DRENRO-476586 format. One line per field, with one value per residue (C-alpha): x, y, z; residue number from 0. Coordinates in Angstrom, 2 decimals. Layout:
<sites>
east = X; ...
north = Y; ...
up = Z; ...
nr = NUM; ...
</sites>
This chain:
<sites>
east = 15.26; 16.40; 14.41; 15.01; 12.19; 13.51; 13.27; 9.73; 8.61; 10.10; 8.19; 4.91; 5.35; 6.28; 4.19; 2.53; 5.35; 7.33; 10.26; 12.53; 12.04; 12.54; 15.88; 17.10; 15.55; 15.57; 17.95; 20.08; 18.84; 20.18; 19.14; 17.52; 18.33; 17.31; 17.94; 15.78; 13.06; 12.88; 12.51; 9.56; 7.79; 8.15; 7.10; 3.99; 3.04; 3.49; 1.57; -1.47; -2.32; -0.38; -0.92; -3.89; -4.31; -0.69; -1.00; -3.96; -2.06; 0.98; -1.06; -3.65; -1.88; -1.46; -5.20; -5.74; -3.37; -1.00; 2.75; 3.95; 6.48; 8.99; 6.79; 3.84; 5.92; 5.43; 8.69; 8.97; 12.03; 14.08; 12.37; 13.37; 11.84; 8.61; 8.50; 9.12; 6.73; 3.29; 0.26; -2.23; -4.79; -2.57; -1.44; -5.00; -5.82; -3.04; -4.27; -7.72; -6.20; -4.00; -6.98; -9.16; -6.44; -5.53; -9.13; -9.57; -6.45; -5.94; -8.18; -10.01; -8.88; -5.64; -4.18; -3.59; -1.21; 0.51; 3.72; 3.99; 7.46; 8.28; 11.88; 12.20; 10.60; 11.49; 9.62; 7.17; 3.88; 3.05; 4.21; 2.02; -1.10; -0.28; 0.99; -2.25; -3.97; -1.04; 0.11; 3.76; 5.17; 8.81; 10.14; 13.52; 15.40; 19.00; 19.19; 19.67; 18.04; 14.87; 14.95; 15.27; 12.27; 10.33; 11.16; 9.84; 6.80; 5.36; 4.09; 2.33; 0.77; -0.68; 2.22; 4.06; 4.94; 6.68; 10.13; 12.60; 15.70; 18.39; 19.97; 20.72; 19.26; 20.39; 17.62; 14.82; 15.91; 18.57; 16.01; 16.06; 12.45; 11.08; 9.44; 10.26; 6.88; 4.61; 2.78; -0.78; -0.62; -1.71; -4.50; -2.19; 0.43; -2.08; -3.29; 0.24; 0.84; 2.67; -0.02; 2.55; 4.15; 3.37; 2.22; 4.41; 3.37; 6.17; 5.98; 8.75; 9.14; 12.37; 14.43; 13.89; 17.24; 20.63; 23.89; 24.22; 20.74; 19.28; 15.72; 15.28; 12.22; 12.88; 12.07; 15.47; 17.25; 15.59; 17.15; 16.70; 16.14; 13.24; 13.71; 16.78; 14.85; 11.12; 10.78; 12.27; 10.55; 7.09; 7.77; 8.11; 5.28; 1.50; 1.58; 4.19; 3.07; 5.35; 5.12; 6.69; 7.07; 4.04; 6.53; 7.04; 5.26; 2.98; 2.63; 6.47; 6.72; 4.18; 5.83; 9.32; 8.07; 6.07; 9.10; 11.50; 9.12; 9.08; 5.36; 4.19; 1.30; 2.65; 1.06; -2.58; -3.54; -2.13; -3.29; -2.65; -3.21; -3.89; -5.13; -6.78; -6.15; -2.33; -0.76; 1.11; 2.19; 1.98; 1.05; 1.43; 0.06; 1.85; 1.38; 2.78; -0.50; -2.51; -5.20; -7.32; -6.98; -4.98; -7.03; -6.07; -7.58; -7.55; -7.94; -8.52; -9.58; -12.92; -13.37; -12.27; -12.39; -11.50; -10.80; -8.97; -6.57; -8.52; -11.48; -9.72; -12.17; -12.73; -16.05; -18.23; -21.03; -23.99; -23.63; -25.32; -25.37; -22.31; -23.67; -21.22; -17.41; -15.79; -12.28; -10.75; -8.88; -5.00; -5.17; -7.21; -4.80; -1.88; -3.59; -4.36; -7.62; -9.45; -11.29; -12.40; -13.97; -15.67; -17.14; -18.13; -19.86; -20.98; -19.06; -16.49; -13.06; -12.87; -9.78; -7.31; -4.76; -7.07; -8.04; -11.20; -14.66; -18.00; -21.51; -25.17; -26.02; -24.48; -23.09; -23.11; -19.80; -17.58; -13.96; -13.22; -14.89; -17.97; -18.66; -21.59; -20.53; -21.51; -20.04; -17.08; -14.81; -11.97; -8.94; -10.48; -10.29; -13.89; -15.25; -13.26; -14.33; -17.92; -17.56; -15.66; -17.69; -18.12; -15.52; -12.69; -11.35; -11.35; -9.57; -7.57; -6.34; -4.80; -4.58; -2.73; -2.56; 0.46; 0.23; 0.72; -2.05; 0.00; 0.59; -3.09; -4.13; -1.86; -3.22; -6.87; -6.10; -8.08; -7.24; -7.12; -10.11; -13.83; -16.48; -15.70; -13.43; -11.68; -10.38; -8.14; -7.33; -7.05; -9.97; -10.07; -9.67; -6.44; -8.14; -7.35; -10.51; -11.58; -14.43; -16.10; -17.59; -19.09; -19.20
north = 12.42; 15.48; 18.01; 21.56; 23.88; 26.38; 23.78; 22.77; 26.41; 27.13; 24.20; 25.25; 28.89; 28.05; 24.86; 26.25; 28.22; 27.47; 25.30; 26.47; 30.14; 29.27; 27.51; 30.77; 33.29; 31.63; 33.22; 31.28; 31.05; 29.54; 25.93; 25.80; 22.75; 24.29; 21.19; 19.04; 21.75; 22.02; 18.24; 18.43; 21.21; 19.48; 16.13; 17.70; 19.29; 15.97; 14.10; 16.37; 14.41; 11.17; 10.46; 12.57; 10.84; 11.48; 15.02; 15.51; 13.95; 16.14; 19.31; 18.67; 20.86; 23.67; 23.60; 24.02; 26.93; 25.12; 24.67; 21.22; 19.44; 16.74; 13.91; 14.87; 15.97; 13.46; 13.21; 12.92; 11.60; 13.34; 13.86; 10.56; 8.42; 10.38; 9.88; 6.10; 5.26; 3.90; 6.18; 5.82; 4.57; 1.65; 0.94; 0.57; -1.65; -4.00; -4.07; -5.12; -7.89; -9.20; -9.20; -11.21; -13.80; -14.22; -14.61; -17.41; -19.45; -18.91; -19.60; -16.59; -14.29; -14.60; -11.42; -13.26; -15.73; -13.92; -11.94; -9.41; -8.73; -6.11; -6.88; -3.82; -1.13; 2.08; 5.08; 2.71; 3.63; 0.03; -1.23; 1.27; -0.03; -3.75; -4.20; -2.90; -5.70; -7.83; -8.59; -8.53; -6.53; -6.14; -3.53; -4.18; -1.49; -1.10; 2.68; 4.07; 7.45; 5.69; 3.44; 6.52; 8.09; 4.79; 4.54; 8.12; 7.85; 4.39; 5.35; 8.36; 5.98; 3.64; 1.07; 1.54; -2.17; -2.14; -3.67; -1.73; -3.50; -1.78; -4.54; -5.24; -8.67; -10.84; -13.12; -12.99; -16.55; -14.77; -13.60; -15.91; -15.40; -16.10; -19.45; -22.98; -24.65; -24.97; -21.70; -22.85; -25.94; -24.10; -26.49; -29.56; -27.76; -26.74; -30.25; -31.29; -28.72; -26.11; -23.39; -20.85; -20.97; -17.77; -17.66; -15.41; -13.04; -11.42; -8.29; -7.67; -4.65; -5.33; -2.47; -1.82; -0.21; -1.77; -0.58; 2.13; 3.51; 2.10; 0.73; -3.01; -4.77; -8.51; -9.91; -11.73; -8.46; -6.74; -6.62; -8.87; -11.51; -13.41; -16.27; -17.25; -18.03; -18.05; -21.87; -22.04; -18.82; -20.20; -23.28; -20.92; -18.49; -18.32; -15.67; -13.78; -10.57; -9.14; -5.58; -5.17; -2.71; -2.43; -2.65; -6.42; -8.95; -10.48; -13.75; -14.25; -13.08; -15.68; -18.38; -17.49; -17.51; -20.74; -22.46; -21.14; -22.04; -25.73; -26.01; -24.91; -22.91; -20.64; -17.49; -17.52; -13.91; -11.22; -7.67; -5.00; -1.80; 1.54; 4.91; 7.47; 5.15; 5.04; 1.69; 1.95; -1.50; -5.22; -7.07; -10.87; -12.94; -16.27; -19.24; -22.74; -24.54; -23.10; -25.43; -22.88; -21.56; -18.25; -15.16; -11.83; -8.58; -5.54; -2.57; 1.07; 3.13; 1.53; -0.55; -4.13; -6.75; -10.31; -13.24; -16.52; -17.21; -20.31; -18.18; -17.14; -17.92; -17.33; -15.53; -15.20; -12.66; -12.00; -8.67; -5.83; -2.14; -0.59; 2.31; 2.26; 2.34; 0.76; 1.77; -0.45; 0.98; 0.75; -2.42; -4.38; -3.20; -4.36; -7.74; -8.26; -10.04; -8.94; -12.15; -12.29; -8.81; -9.86; -13.04; -11.28; -8.24; -9.48; -6.94; -7.36; -6.00; -3.84; -5.75; -8.07; -5.33; -2.35; -3.11; -1.07; -2.71; -1.95; -2.94; -2.03; -0.81; 0.59; -1.81; -1.32; -2.17; -2.05; -1.60; 1.52; 4.40; 4.21; 6.57; 7.16; 6.52; 9.54; 8.17; 6.26; 7.53; 6.20; 8.39; 9.38; 13.18; 13.73; 11.28; 12.82; 16.29; 15.26; 13.33; 16.19; 19.06; 21.64; 20.10; 22.49; 20.76; 17.19; 14.72; 12.27; 8.76; 6.21; 2.45; 0.36; 3.42; 4.70; 8.28; 9.64; 11.80; 14.96; 14.02; 13.17; 16.39; 18.36; 16.54; 17.15; 20.77; 20.24; 21.82; 19.79; 19.61; 19.90; 17.29; 15.28; 12.23; 10.76; 7.19; 6.25; 2.62; -0.15; -2.41; -6.12; -5.43; -3.42; -0.17; 2.93; 4.35; 7.02; 6.69; 10.01; 9.89; 11.71; 10.67
up = 23.62; 25.42; 23.27; 24.50; 25.38; 22.93; 20.09; 21.07; 21.24; 17.78; 16.27; 17.86; 16.78; 13.16; 12.68; 9.52; 8.10; 4.86; 5.89; 3.18; 4.04; 7.77; 6.98; 5.45; 7.86; 11.30; 13.72; 16.13; 19.69; 22.86; 23.09; 19.62; 17.48; 14.19; 11.97; 14.26; 14.50; 10.67; 10.35; 12.87; 11.07; 7.71; 9.25; 10.83; 7.55; 5.66; 8.34; 7.91; 4.76; 5.10; 8.83; 9.92; 13.34; 14.10; 13.06; 15.27; 18.20; 17.56; 17.43; 20.18; 22.74; 20.23; 19.54; 23.32; 23.48; 25.74; 25.65; 24.70; 26.83; 25.62; 27.03; 24.76; 21.75; 18.88; 16.95; 13.17; 11.31; 8.58; 5.11; 3.45; 6.22; 6.03; 2.26; 2.54; 5.45; 4.97; 4.99; 7.79; 5.22; 4.04; 7.61; 8.77; 5.93; 6.85; 10.33; 9.17; 7.07; 9.88; 12.43; 10.06; 9.29; 12.96; 13.97; 11.39; 12.23; 16.04; 18.94; 20.24; 21.68; 19.72; 21.36; 24.67; 23.12; 20.20; 19.80; 16.96; 15.50; 12.90; 11.77; 9.51; 11.77; 9.94; 11.25; 12.87; 11.15; 10.22; 13.52; 15.48; 13.87; 13.41; 16.96; 18.54; 20.44; 20.97; 24.57; 23.39; 20.45; 19.24; 16.89; 15.24; 13.20; 12.24; 12.35; 15.86; 15.29; 14.16; 17.22; 19.44; 17.79; 18.30; 21.97; 22.40; 20.25; 21.11; 24.57; 23.04; 20.45; 23.00; 22.79; 26.14; 26.21; 22.79; 22.92; 20.67; 19.38; 17.38; 15.26; 11.74; 10.91; 8.07; 9.04; 11.64; 12.64; 14.69; 17.20; 20.24; 21.06; 17.56; 18.53; 17.81; 17.14; 14.16; 13.88; 13.51; 15.74; 18.88; 19.90; 19.81; 21.89; 24.46; 24.77; 25.40; 28.14; 26.01; 26.34; 27.33; 23.94; 22.17; 18.60; 16.52; 13.79; 11.67; 9.43; 6.92; 4.68; 2.84; 1.66; -2.10; -2.79; -3.24; -1.60; -4.36; -3.67; -6.89; -6.79; -6.93; -8.33; -7.83; -4.46; -4.34; -4.70; -1.62; 1.83; 3.68; 1.04; 2.37; -0.03; 2.02; 5.21; 4.45; 4.69; 8.23; 9.25; 8.35; 10.56; 13.58; 13.00; 12.67; 9.98; 7.98; 6.32; 3.65; 2.15; -1.22; -4.03; -6.35; -9.20; -8.66; -10.90; -8.24; -10.25; -10.20; -6.60; -5.51; -7.48; -6.00; -2.38; -2.75; -4.31; -1.61; 1.21; 0.17; 0.72; -2.72; -1.30; 1.40; 0.00; 1.14; 0.17; -2.26; -1.72; -4.44; -2.50; -4.21; -2.83; -5.04; -7.97; -7.42; -6.70; -3.40; -2.33; -2.74; 0.35; 0.83; 3.68; 4.26; 6.52; 6.51; 6.83; 4.04; 2.81; 1.12; -2.37; -2.73; -3.06; -4.69; -3.35; -5.58; -3.19; -4.14; -1.17; -0.16; -3.31; -2.96; -5.78; -4.77; -6.98; -7.17; -10.07; -10.93; -11.87; -15.08; -17.76; -21.53; -21.73; -24.79; -25.08; -27.23; -29.10; -27.18; -27.67; -25.99; -23.88; -21.06; -20.92; -17.85; -16.84; -14.14; -11.27; -10.80; -8.58; -11.06; -13.89; -11.81; -11.10; -14.73; -13.87; -16.96; -17.68; -14.02; -14.47; -17.66; -16.06; -12.77; -14.31; -17.70; -19.69; -22.46; -23.34; -26.36; -27.34; -25.59; -24.82; -24.40; -20.72; -21.34; -21.14; -22.62; -21.56; -22.09; -18.59; -15.42; -12.87; -9.11; -7.46; -10.57; -9.36; -11.36; -13.26; -15.49; -18.40; -20.77; -24.35; -26.46; -29.70; -31.14; -33.90; -36.00; -36.66; -40.03; -40.20; -41.36; -38.88; -36.00; -36.97; -36.72; -33.45; -31.79; -33.10; -30.32; -28.03; -27.29; -24.16; -22.79; -20.52; -22.71; -21.86; -24.07; -23.86; -26.48; -28.72; -30.77; -29.50; -25.95; -24.49; -25.17; -28.87; -29.33; -27.76; -30.05; -33.03; -32.04; -30.99; -27.79; -24.41; -21.14; -18.71; -18.97; -18.67; -21.82; -21.65; -24.67; -24.51; -27.42; -28.00; -30.56; -31.23; -31.90; -35.63; -35.00; -35.91; -33.83; -32.31; -29.82; -27.36; -26.60; -23.10; -20.17; -16.47
nr = 0; 1; 2; 3; 4; 5; 6; 7; 8; 9; 10; 11; 12; 13; 14; 15; 16; 17; 18; 19; 20; 21; 22; 23; 24; 25; 26; 27; 28; 29; 30; 31; 32; 33; 34; 35; 36; 37; 38; 39; 40; 41; 42; 43; 44; 45; 46; 47; 48; 49; 50; 51; 52; 53; 54; 55; 56; 57; 58; 59; 60; 61; 62; 63; 64; 65; 66; 67; 68; 69; 70; 71; 72; 73; 74; 75; 76; 77; 78; 79; 80; 81; 82; 83; 84; 85; 86; 87; 88; 89; 90; 91; 92; 93; 94; 95; 96; 97; 98; 99; 100; 101; 102; 103; 104; 105; 106; 107; 108; 109; 110; 111; 112; 113; 114; 115; 116; 117; 118; 119; 120; 121; 122; 123; 124; 125; 126; 127; 128; 129; 130; 131; 132; 133; 134; 135; 136; 137; 138; 139; 140; 141; 142; 143; 144; 145; 146; 147; 148; 149; 150; 151; 152; 153; 154; 155; 156; 157; 158; 159; 160; 161; 162; 163; 164; 165; 166; 167; 168; 169; 170; 171; 172; 173; 174; 175; 176; 177; 178; 179; 180; 181; 182; 183; 184; 185; 186; 187; 188; 189; 190; 191; 192; 193; 194; 195; 196; 197; 198; 199; 200; 201; 202; 203; 204; 205; 206; 207; 208; 209; 210; 211; 212; 213; 214; 215; 216; 217; 218; 219; 220; 221; 222; 223; 224; 225; 226; 227; 228; 229; 230; 231; 232; 233; 234; 235; 236; 237; 238; 239; 240; 241; 242; 243; 244; 245; 246; 247; 248; 249; 250; 251; 252; 253; 254; 255; 256; 257; 258; 259; 260; 261; 262; 263; 264; 265; 266; 267; 268; 269; 270; 271; 272; 273; 274; 275; 276; 277; 278; 279; 280; 281; 282; 283; 284; 285; 286; 287; 288; 289; 290; 291; 292; 293; 294; 295; 296; 297; 298; 299; 300; 301; 302; 303; 304; 305; 306; 307; 308; 309; 310; 311; 312; 313; 314; 315; 316; 317; 318; 319; 320; 321; 322; 323; 324; 325; 326; 327; 328; 329; 330; 331; 332; 333; 334; 335; 336; 337; 338; 339; 340; 341; 342; 343; 344; 345; 346; 347; 348; 349; 350; 351; 352; 353; 354; 355; 356; 357; 358; 359; 360; 361; 362; 363; 364; 365; 366; 367; 368; 369; 370; 371; 372; 373; 374; 375; 376; 377; 378; 379; 380; 381; 382; 383; 384; 385; 386; 387; 388; 389; 390; 391; 392; 393; 394; 395; 396; 397; 398; 399; 400; 401; 402; 403; 404; 405; 406; 407; 408; 409; 410; 411; 412; 413; 414; 415; 416; 417; 418; 419; 420; 421; 422; 423; 424; 425; 426; 427; 428; 429; 430; 431; 432; 433; 434; 435; 436; 437; 438
</sites>
């Protein structure tokens, strides 16, 4: 990449400094590319949390008191690419999913006869994890500066064999090496003397903004539009993995892809992936020959709740004392699998639109938070005064309730924080109520 020694020295010297202050105070020096250096410092600081393994790799020489040279200098992209790239946590999760899927549908070891292709490479975080273990791996990206970074970084990340292609694809079918046989029919082709035909795995992360920079939320509005080619692509691949915005309606997305594929059941798995209870991405795993029922994975850090849509049941319960309040995590909320949660754990919803559950005892493995119910109050002033006596601060959440947390806090005259949790909702009798709880 032709990074000057002066630039590398500047990055090393100011690695922990405030980038905004540096931009104003840094003095020009011979050979110093200040704009590039500031991107590197900002990128390293962002990577400390988002890509900790990359951060450790980038700073290993600094920790040893050595001077970095260009060959060992991990390069980070401008700010927007760092914001949009996957975190290490979600990339590792995608890798675990792909390994499990490939081990189930291809002969062992699948890595000897498989080619991984990322047709929307970006900064290359997903590629760097997903491509591990493949004998052949191809990264495709339309922006030359990201391709240049990829060519530089991949050897440092253990992918010296990665093939980098700078090209804007309207469809991955343009790639001459994509494959031309049925993806999962490897055994038949081997028996017919076609063992050298590589199985192809394709990863797609469509752009979620239109030409004017506005966000898009329908899969057909993303670029590339996978609905235009998904049927033909599935005929040439073993697995297609698609990363999408968490804003998409996953039911409609699955329906659209299955219809466009022509097979009716191309989507074999849906993964709703959250970190620290914030929904980050919707991940779909597709294959042409999918004979099993689709599964939905609700993932929040290390918690995984799996269900099949056919599990949707109407559950009835005998009345029991409500001692515990169960608050599902962001992925379960996105999935909308509330009857599955009721059926699996033997708890009931407070009301159809509350998405809060109550039960008589604690539950190991519940996908969310669990609280002890201290009391329940209506919005009657006298009743609330009694229920909230002695509480001057609390954490407030609302579900299917006419007031926002800020409006309710103002009405109750309660400060934020503390160890009390108030959950305001509407019960099955359309009465506004507040659960007073503690962890």
